[in-house]
N, C-alpha and C positions, 0 to 999 in steps of 0.2 A: 506419688504426686499427680494430681489431676492435670491433664494437658488443656490449656486454654485454647478455644477454637481458632483464635487469631494468631496463635504463636507460630512463627515461621520455622519451617524445617530447613535443612541444609540444601542449597542450590546444587543440582547435579551438573556440574561443569568442570572441566579440567583446570588446573592451576593457571594455565596460559590463556584461559578463556577471556579474562578482561582485556587482554592486549588486542585480541581479535574484535571484541566488542568496541573498543576505542576506535580502531581503524574504520569499523562500520559506521560508528557515530560521526566521525569527521567527514567521511565521504557523503553520508546522507544529508547532513546539514549543509555542506557545501553545495550539493545538487539543489536542494530546496532554496537556499539563499540566492543562488545564481538565477534560478528560474524566476523567483519572486522579483528580483531586481530588474530583469529583462522585461517582465510583464508590466509591472506597475509604472516603469519609466517610459512605456509606450514603444519599446523596441520593435514589437510586432504589428503595431497598428497600421503602418503604411503598407502592409502586405494585403490588406483587405479593402474593398470598396467601402468608404465611410458613410455611404448613403444606405447601406444595408445593415440590419442587425446581425452581429456576429459574436462569437464568444472571445473575440480579441479585444473587446472593450468599446465597440461602436454601437451606436443606437440609430434608429431610423432618421433622426434629424441631423446626424453627423456630429453630435456632441460626444466628446470622449472625456471621461473623468477617471481619476485614480480609483475611486470606489467601484466603478463598473469594471475596471480591469481586475481588481481584487476579487470580485465575485466570479468573474469569468475564469480567473486562474484557479481558484479553489474548486470549480466545477469539474475539472478534469480528474478522472480516476487515477491517472499517473501521479498527479500531485498529492492527492490524498494518500496513496500507497507509500510514496517516498516520505511524507510527513509521519505516517505511522511508523515506518522503519526508524526514522530519526528519533522520535519520542521514546519508542520501546527500547531501543538500544541505549539511549541516554539513561533510562531508569535501570536497565541491566548493569550499567556502570555505577550509577549513583546510589541505587537502593535495590539491590538484587533480592533482598528478602521479601519484597512485595510479591514476587512470583511464586513463592511457596506458602504464603499465608493460607490458612485453612478457613477463610471466610470469603465474603463477597468481593473484597478488594483483591484477594489473591486470584479468584476466578476471573475478575476483570483483566488483570494483567496477563494471566495465562492465555486468555482469549486473544488479547491484543498481540501477544507474541506470535501465536499461530496466524493471526490476521497479517502481521508484518511480512511473514513468509509467503503466505498464500497470495496476498494482493500484489506483492512485488513480482512474484513469478507470473501471475495473470497479466500484469502490466507489460512485462517484457515479452511474453509470448504473443499476446494479442497485437501489440504495436509492431513487432518485427514480422509477423506473419500477415497482418491485415492492413496496417496503417503506414508503414515506412514507405517513403517516397524518394529518399536520397536528395541530393542537391543542396544540403545544408553546409554552411560555411561559418567561420569565425565563432563568436560567442554562442550562436545558435547551435552549431555543431557540437561544441563542448557541452552545452546544457542538455541537448538531446542525448548524447552519449552517456552522460552521467545518469540521467533519469531512466532511460530505456535499455541500457546495455550494461554499463559498469556497475550501477547500483543493484539491479536484480541479480547479476552474477555474484557480486561480492556478498550480498546478503545470504544467498543460498550457501555459498562456500563457508561463511562464518557459522551459519546454522549447522552445517554438517560437521564442522570441525569443533565447535565449542558449545553447541546447543542453546540453552540448557536442555538436558535430557529429561524425559519423563513428565513433560507438562501437557502432552496432548492426550485427551480422552474423548470418548464419544460425545459427552456433554459439551466439551470445549469446542469440538467441531461444529455442533449445532449452533452454539452461541457465536461462532466466528462468522456466520452468514449474515448476522444482523447489520453490521456496519456496511458491508457492500450493498445490502438491500436499502438501507437508509440513504446512501449515496445515490443509488439509481432513482429512488423517489424524489430526492432533491433535484437531480439533473433533469428529470423528466418534468417536474413541476416548473422549474425555472425555464426550461425550454418552451413550455406552453405560454409562459408570460412574455419572454423576450423574442420568441420566434427563432431561436437558434439552439443547437445542441452541441455538446462537446465532441460527439462522434457520429459519423454518418449512420451507423446501425441503430442509433437511438432516435434518429429524426422520425417522429411520429407522423409529421405532415407528408413525408415522402415515402415512408414504409408502411404506415398504419400501425395501430395498436397491437394487432395480433402478431405481426412480425417482430416488433420491438420487444414485447413481453415474452414471446418465444425465445428470442435470443438471450434475454436475461435469464430465463429458466434453464437454458442449456449451459450458460456460464455457471450458474449455481450448482448444477449437477456435476460439472467438470470440477468445480471447487471442492465439492464433497469427496469426489474420487481422489483428487489430488491430496486432500487432507488425510484420507485413509492411507494413501501411499506414504505420506510423510510420517504418519503414526507408526506404520510398519517399519520404515527405515530407522525411525527413533528407537523403536524397540530392539531392532537388530544391532544398532550401534551401542545401545546400553549393555547388551549381552557381551559384545565384544570387549567393551571397556571393563566389564566385571565378569571375567570367565568363572565357570564353576570351580569350586574348590574340592570337588569330589575326588 
């Protein structure tokens, strides 16, 4: 019988995998929902000068609207990475066959699975090494911990324990760079319009285009190296799970 190109193969994950995926799903959506609620309700607005344009929802004339807060919120790489994790893990629970289809749909979801791990690792590492300042309390502390510490750690652990295995290839690694680059273009374009950037290292007015683009290029190189490491780990874990029968 001829195999149809879109016919799904069996997902390579242990029988207990869905339990770990569910834990990851609940934690990721909780982190996203909490951050969304705090931002759109104006929780952070009083922390900035309302006469200056900021990514906290303020504009030069001091007017603050929900739509501005929403666009500010989604401009953060942290938020995008956590949303990708939430969506991808949801689909791993609800429609796992999408990740093994032999067509463009399968390629898309395999790419997003790698993105979910790569982007959340970068979020955790960059934040904790370059951006963390401490001094957070209450809901802000909980939200920050979920987005930048608990979420990244849990997602990596779930990937190590449950996979799915065998989804990473050289082509998938290349495709996984598209989403972060689209985000960078969006953040830089919006920054030029509103006069504010989500992160200091993206501030073109302060650092210049050469510095900003160089930083992005370095992050992309690091992402490729990290993806290659993940592919090697994935292959090793696959061999351990299926030892030779010789």
